[in-house]
C-alpha positions in Angstrom: -10.6 14.1 -39.0 -8.8 10.9 -38.0 -7.2 8.0 -39.8 -9.1 4.9 -38.7 -8.4 1.2 -39.4 -11.3 -1.4 -39.2 -10.1 -5.0 -38.7 -12.8 -7.6 -39.0 -13.1 -10.9 -40.9 -16.8 -10.1 -41.8 -17.1 -8.0 -45.0 -20.5 -6.6 -44.0 -19.1 -5.2 -40.7 -16.1 -3.7 -42.5 -18.2 -2.0 -45.1 -20.8 -0.8 -42.6 -18.2 0.8 -40.3 -16.3 2.3 -43.3 -19.5 3.9 -44.6 -20.6 5.2 -41.2 -17.3 6.7 -40.2 -16.5 8.1 -43.6 -19.7 10.1 -43.7 -18.7 12.0 -40.6 -15.4 13.0 -42.2 -12.8 10.3 -41.1 -10.4 8.5 -43.4 -11.2 4.8 -43.0 -9.3 1.8 -44.2 -10.1 -1.8 -43.6 -8.5 -5.2 -43.3 -10.1 -8.6 -43.4 -7.7 -10.2 -40.8 -5.4 -9.2 -38.0 -2.4 -10.3 -40.0 -3.4 -8.0 -42.9 -4.2 -5.2 -40.4 -0.7 -5.6 -38.8 0.9 -5.3 -42.3 -1.1 -2.1 -42.9 -0.1 -0.6 -39.5 3.6 -1.1 -40.4 3.2 1.1 -43.5 0.6 3.7 -42.4 0.0 5.7 -39.2 -3.5 5.3 -37.7 -5.1 7.3 -34.9 -7.7 4.6 -34.0 -7.9 0.9 -34.7 -11.4 -0.8 -34.4 -10.8 -4.5 -34.2 -13.0 -7.6 -33.8 -12.1 -9.9 -31.0 -13.0 -13.3 -32.6 -11.0 -13.8 -35.8 -9.3 -16.8 -37.3 -5.5 -17.3 -37.2 -4.9 -14.3 -35.0 -7.6 -13.0 -32.6 -8.1 -9.5 -31.2 -6.0 -10.0 -28.1 -3.1 -11.5 -30.1 -3.5 -8.6 -32.4 -3.1 -6.1 -29.5 0.1 -7.9 -28.4 1.5 -7.7 -31.9 0.6 -4.0 -32.2 2.6 -3.4 -29.0 5.8 -4.6 -30.8 5.3 -2.0 -33.5 5.8 1.8 -33.4 2.0 2.4 -33.6 0.5 4.7 -31.0 -3.1 4.1 -32.2 -5.9 3.8 -29.6 -7.7 0.5 -29.9 -11.5 -0.2 -29.7 -12.3 -3.9 -29.4 -15.5 -5.2 -30.9 -16.9 -8.4 -29.4 -20.1 -10.5 -29.5 -18.8 -12.5 -26.6 -18.7 -9.7 -24.1 -17.7 -10.5 -20.5 -15.8 -8.8 -17.8 -12.9 -11.1 -18.4 -12.5 -10.2 -22.1 -13.0 -6.5 -21.5 -10.4 -6.5 -18.7 -7.9 -8.5 -20.7 -8.3 -6.3 -23.8 -7.9 -3.1 -21.8 -5.0 -4.5 -19.9 -3.2 -5.3 -23.1 -3.7 -1.7 -24.3 -7.3 -1.3 -25.7 -8.9 2.0 -24.8 -12.4 0.5 -24.6 -14.7 -2.2 -26.1 -18.1 -2.3 -27.7 -20.5 -5.2 -27.7 -22.1 -6.4 -31.0 -24.6 -5.8 -32.2 -24.4 -2.0 -31.9 -25.9 0.9 -33.9 -24.1 3.7 -35.7 -24.7 6.3 -32.9 -23.0 4.0 -30.3 -19.8 3.6 -32.3 -19.7 7.3 -33.3 -20.0 8.4 -29.6 -17.3 5.9 -28.5 -15.0 7.0 -31.3 -15.5 10.7 -30.2 -14.5 9.8 -26.6 -11.4 8.0 -27.9 -10.4 10.9 -30.0 -11.0 13.3 -27.1 -8.9 11.1 -24.9 -6.2 11.0 -27.5 -6.2 14.8 -27.8 -6.1 15.2 -24.1 -3.2 12.9 -23.6 -1.2 14.6 -26.2 -1.9 18.1 -24.8 -1.0 16.9 -21.3 2.3 15.3 -22.5 3.2 18.6 -24.3 2.3 20.6 -21.2 4.4 18.3 -18.9 7.3 18.4 -21.3 7.2 22.2 -21.4 7.2 22.4 -17.6 9.4 19.5 -16.7 12.2 21.8 -15.6 10.1 23.1 -12.7 7.2 20.8 -12.0 9.1 18.4 -9.8 6.9 15.7 -8.5 4.4 18.1 -7.1 1.3 16.0 -8.0 -0.5 18.9 -9.6 -2.6 17.2 -12.2 -4.6 19.0 -14.9 -4.6 20.5 -18.4 -7.7 22.7 -18.2 -7.2 26.5 -18.8 -7.9 27.1 -15.0 -5.0 24.8 -14.1 -2.7 26.2 -16.8 -3.2 29.6 -15.2 -2.3 28.2 -11.7 0.7 26.3 -13.0 2.0 29.3 -14.9 1.7 31.5 -11.8 3.6 28.9 -9.8 6.4 29.0 -12.3 6.6 32.8 -12.1 6.3 33.2 -8.4 8.8 30.5 -7.6 11.5 32.9 -8.9 10.6 35.6 -6.5 10.9 36.0 -2.7 7.6 37.7 -2.5 4.8 36.6 -0.1 2.2 34.4 -1.8 -1.5 34.2 -0.9 -3.2 31.0 -2.0 -7.1 31.1 -1.9 -9.4 28.2 -2.6 -12.0 25.9 -1.1 -10.9 23.0 1.2 -9.5 20.1 -0.8 -8.4 22.0 -3.9 -4.7 21.4 -3.4 -3.5 24.6 -1.8 -0.7 22.9 0.2 0.5 21.1 -3.0 0.8 24.4 -4.7 2.8 25.8 -1.8 5.2 22.8 -2.0 5.5 23.2 -5.8 6.5 26.9 -5.3 9.2 25.9 -2.8 10.4 22.9 -4.9 11.0 25.1 -7.9 12.5 28.1 -6.1 16.1 28.8 -5.2 15.2 27.8 -1.6 14.6 24.2 -2.6 17.5 22.9 -0.5 16.3 24.8 2.6 13.5 23.8 5.0 9.8 23.8 4.0 7.7 24.0 7.1 3.9 24.2 7.6 1.8 25.4 10.5 -2.0 24.8 10.6 -3.2 28.0 12.2 -6.6 26.5 12.9 -5.2 23.5 14.9 -3.7 25.5 17.8 -4.9 27.9 20.4 -3.5 31.5 20.1 -1.0 30.9 22.9 0.3 27.7 21.4 0.4 29.1 17.9 2.5 32.1 19.0 5.0 29.8 20.6 4.9 27.5 17.5 5.6 30.4 15.2 8.1 32.4 17.1 9.5 30.0 19.7 9.9 30.8 23.5 12.5 31.3 26.2 12.8 29.0 29.2 10.3 30.0 31.8 8.2 32.1 29.4 5.1 30.4 30.6 4.0 27.3 32.6 5.6 24.3 31.1 8.2 26.1 29.1 11.1 24.3 30.8 13.6 24.8 28.0 14.3 27.2 25.1 12.5 26.3 21.9 13.0 27.6 18.4 9.8 28.6 16.5 8.9 27.7 12.9 10.2 31.1 11.6 13.6 30.5 13.1 13.7 26.8 11.9 12.6 27.8 8.4 15.3 30.5 8.0 16.4 30.6 4.4 13.5 28.4 3.3 9.7 28.6 3.1 7.0 28.7 5.8 3.4 27.8 4.9 0.8 29.4 7.1 -2.2 27.1 6.5 -5.8 28.5 7.2 -4.4 31.9 8.2 -7.9 33.3 8.6 -8.2 31.4 11.9 -5.3 33.4 13.5 -6.4 35.7 16.3 -6.1 39.5 15.8 -3.3 40.1 18.4 -1.2 37.4 16.8 -1.9 38.9 13.3 -0.2 42.1 14.5 3.0 40.1 15.4 2.9 38.3 12.1 2.7 41.7 10.3 5.9 42.8 12.0 7.7 39.8 10.7 6.5 40.3 7.1 7.4 44.0 7.2 10.6 44.0 9.2 11.8 40.5 8.7 12.4 40.1 12.4 10.6 38.7 15.5 10.9 38.1 19.2 10.6 34.7 20.9 7.9 34.6 23.6 9.4 35.8 26.8 12.3 37.6 25.1 13.0 41.2 24.1 15.8 40.3 21.8 14.8 40.7 18.1 16.0 38.1 15.6 16.4 38.6 11.9 15.0 36.0 9.6 14.9 35.3 5.8 11.7 33.3 5.2 9.4 33.1 2.1 5.9 33.1 3.5 3.1 31.4 1.8 -0.4 31.8 3.3 -3.6 29.9 2.5 -7.2 30.3 3.3 -10.6 28.8 2.2 -12.4 32.0 3.3 -13.2 35.3 1.6 -10.8 37.5 3.6 -12.1 40.7 2.0 -15.4 40.1 3.8 -13.5 39.3 7.0 -11.6 42.5 6.7 -14.8 44.5 6.3 -16.3 42.7 9.4 -13.1 43.5 11.5 -12.2 39.8 11.8 -8.9 40.2 9.9 -6.4 43.0 9.8 -6.6 45.0 6.6 -2.9 45.9 6.7 -2.0 42.2 7.1 -4.3 41.2 4.3 -2.6 43.6 1.8 0.8 42.5 3.1 -0.1 38.9 2.4 -1.9 39.5 -0.9 1.3 40.4 -2.8 0.9 37.6 -5.2 -2.5 36.0 -5.1 -3.3 32.6 -6.6 -6.9 31.5 -6.8 -7.3 27.7 -6.9 -10.4 26.6 -8.9 -12.7 24.2 -7.2 -13.0 20.8 -9.0 -16.5 21.5 -10.3 -15.1 24.6 -12.2 -12.4 22.5 -13.9 -12.9 20.4 -17.0 -14.0 16.8 -17.3 -10.6 16.2 -18.8 -9.0 17.2 -15.5 -11.2 14.7 -13.7 -10.1 11.9 -16.2 -6.5 12.7 -15.6 -6.9 12.8 -11.8 -8.8 9.5 -11.8 -6.0 7.9 -13.9 -3.4 9.2 -11.6 -5.1 8.1 -8.4 -5.9 4.6 -9.8 -2.2 4.1 -10.8 -0.9 5.4 -7.5 -3.1 3.1 -5.5 -2.1 0.2 -7.7 1.6 0.9 -7.3 1.4 1.6 -3.6 -0.6 -1.6 -2.7 0.9 -3.9 -5.3 -2.5 -4.7 -6.7 -3.7 -5.0 -10.3 -4.6 -1.7 -12.0 -8.3 -1.0 -11.8 -10.0 0.9 -14.6 -13.1 3.1 -14.9 -15.8 2.2 -17.3 -16.8 5.0 -19.7 -20.1 5.5 -18.0 -18.5 5.6 -14.5 -16.1 8.3 -15.7 -19.0 10.3 -17.2 -20.8 10.1 -13.8 -17.7 11.4 -12.0 -17.4 14.2 -14.5 -21.0 15.3 -13.9 -20.7 15.3 -10.1 -20.4 18.6 -8.1 -17.5 17.5 -5.9 -18.1 19.6 -2.7 -15.0 18.1 -1.2 -13.0 18.9 -4.4 -9.9 16.9 -5.4 -9.5 15.4 -1.9 -13.0 13.9 -2.1 -12.2 12.4 -5.5 -8.9 11.0 -4.2 -10.7 9.5 -1.2 -13.4 8.0 -3.4 -10.9 6.3 -5.8 -8.9 5.0 -2.8 -12.1 3.6 -1.2 -13.1 1.9 -4.4 -9.7 0.4 -4.9 -9.7 -1.1 -1.4 -13.3 -2.2 -0.9 -14.4 -3.1 -4.4 -12.9 -6.3 -5.9 -14.1 -5.6 -9.5 -11.3 -4.9 -12.0 -13.6 -2.6 -14.0 -15.2 0.1 -11.8 -18.7 0.5 -13.1 -21.5 3.1 -12.6 -23.3 1.1 -9.9 -20.1 1.1 -7.7 -19.5 4.8 -8.1 -23.2 5.7 -7.4 -23.1 3.6 -4.2 -20.1 5.5 -2.9 -21.3 8.9 -4.1 -24.7 8.4 -2.3 -23.1 7.4 1.0 -19.8 9.2 0.9 -20.7 12.9 0.5 -23.3 15.5 0.1 -23.5 17.6 -3.1 -24.6 21.2 -3.7 -27.8 19.9 -5.2 -28.8 18.8 -1.7 -29.1 22.5 -0.6 -32.7 23.6 0.0 -31.6 27.3 0.0 -30.7 29.6 -2.9 -26.9 29.4 -2.8 -26.5 32.0 -5.5 -27.4 34.7 -3.0 -25.2 33.4 -0.1 -21.7 34.4 0.9 -19.0 31.8 0.6 -18.7 31.6 4.4 -22.5 31.0 4.8 -22.4 28.3 2.1 -19.6 26.6 3.9 -21.5 26.6 7.2 -24.7 25.4 5.5 -22.8 22.6 3.8 -21.2 21.5 7.1 -24.4 21.7 9.1 -26.3 19.7 6.4 -23.6 17.1 6.3 -23.6 16.8 10.1 -27.4 16.2 10.0 -26.9 13.5 7.4 -24.5 11.6 9.7 -26.5 12.3 12.9 -23.8 14.5 14.3 -21.0 12.0 13.8 -17.9 14.3 13.3 -15.5 11.7 11.9 -17.9 10.7 9.1 -18.8 14.3 8.5 -15.1 15.3 8.2 -14.3 12.4 5.9 -17.3 13.3 3.7 -16.2 16.9 3.4 -12.6 16.1 2.9 -11.4 18.1 5.9 -9.7 17.1 9.2 -11.8 16.3 12.4 -9.8 19.0 14.2 -10.6 21.6 11.6 -14.3 20.7 11.7 -14.2 21.0 15.5 -12.6 24.4 15.4 -15.2 25.7 13.0 -18.1 24.4 15.1 -16.5 25.9 18.2 -16.1 29.3 16.5 -19.7 29.4 15.3 -20.9 28.4 18.8 -18.8 31.3 20.3 -20.2 33.8 17.8 -23.8 32.7 18.6 -23.2 33.1 22.3 -21.7 36.5 21.9 -24.7 37.6 19.8 -27.2 36.7 22.6 
């Protein structure tokens, strides 16, 4: 039940809305002018104000400006028979949540009111959550208030206090690196280095040197001593991204570091002690890889001390998508110094229904693309549909029964179908999937090697 104020100079409209909204359980008051409504707001707290745009003495836009000078935190719905993009944008820029065009039927206003109240509840829950976690969630850009994200954020808070190894699992584009940064930022190691190594981006030889360093003359081209990431991250945190791509011999050397907290540079027999918190990430099901002999079982259990499963975007709530969209829109506006764009209600609903195979990264890319290439101030459904059709491939495009497939097989199927869609163009395929071109190339090379070995 909400406290609602209807402001309209037409008595018939006031009475109609009061009857419609009272029947479904809301407390509804009315005012015959914006001036009268402003006086009521100063005496009574309202959750939602439904105001006409065209009124004598003080119109709806002036009413919004006046409300902004009061202590009211009510959400505003603007009614107008003179709908245009200009009036809609102006009303929303001044603080209105949405607008509705006259004439409208009872179902339309009831549905819009439900969306406003849901948004209001979401905003308050998110503010409360951020306030509760403000002492540890330091600019880590982890957005969400769904139960799935609450679980992840609570685990970050707990594991940040420990020196234990953390194993973050989740699909590409879900924010695994952000979680790793959040753990470091809220730990006692925050003033020490945070370094990252992409295990899929380097050959085994180069990766070994990158991790452990090398002595002068250790191999061709090693013309000077080089410290590795473990040595450079001493006292801090080292993120091993896509650890599933690490070759088995190198996995054995990594296991020694995790167990003994010491390592040897390439070309050296001198062991060096190190104090590094290790965080590993993967988008694969490592238990399957262990069974298939592709990943060491002892290393898997050594890494899997504190597991964090990051939910894909399709498993999170529509409220999380709304929060993410708002964050990305505001960030792009601030970065580029451009007016803040807004999503229409129908566009937001479309985004909330989409499967998001590229997860948060795909949503981020879509919002950035729209902000750059679309000049409209209100992002409508037609614009979103255009980019969703050309920018990515959804799970509904599979012609196989994905419910019976392993995660690794689904990943390969998705990548191959996306490659077909873009006629083998790797750059477009990688952008659509929300992964790097190098990562895509490594996966394709790996599958090709496996096929050749099977012949």
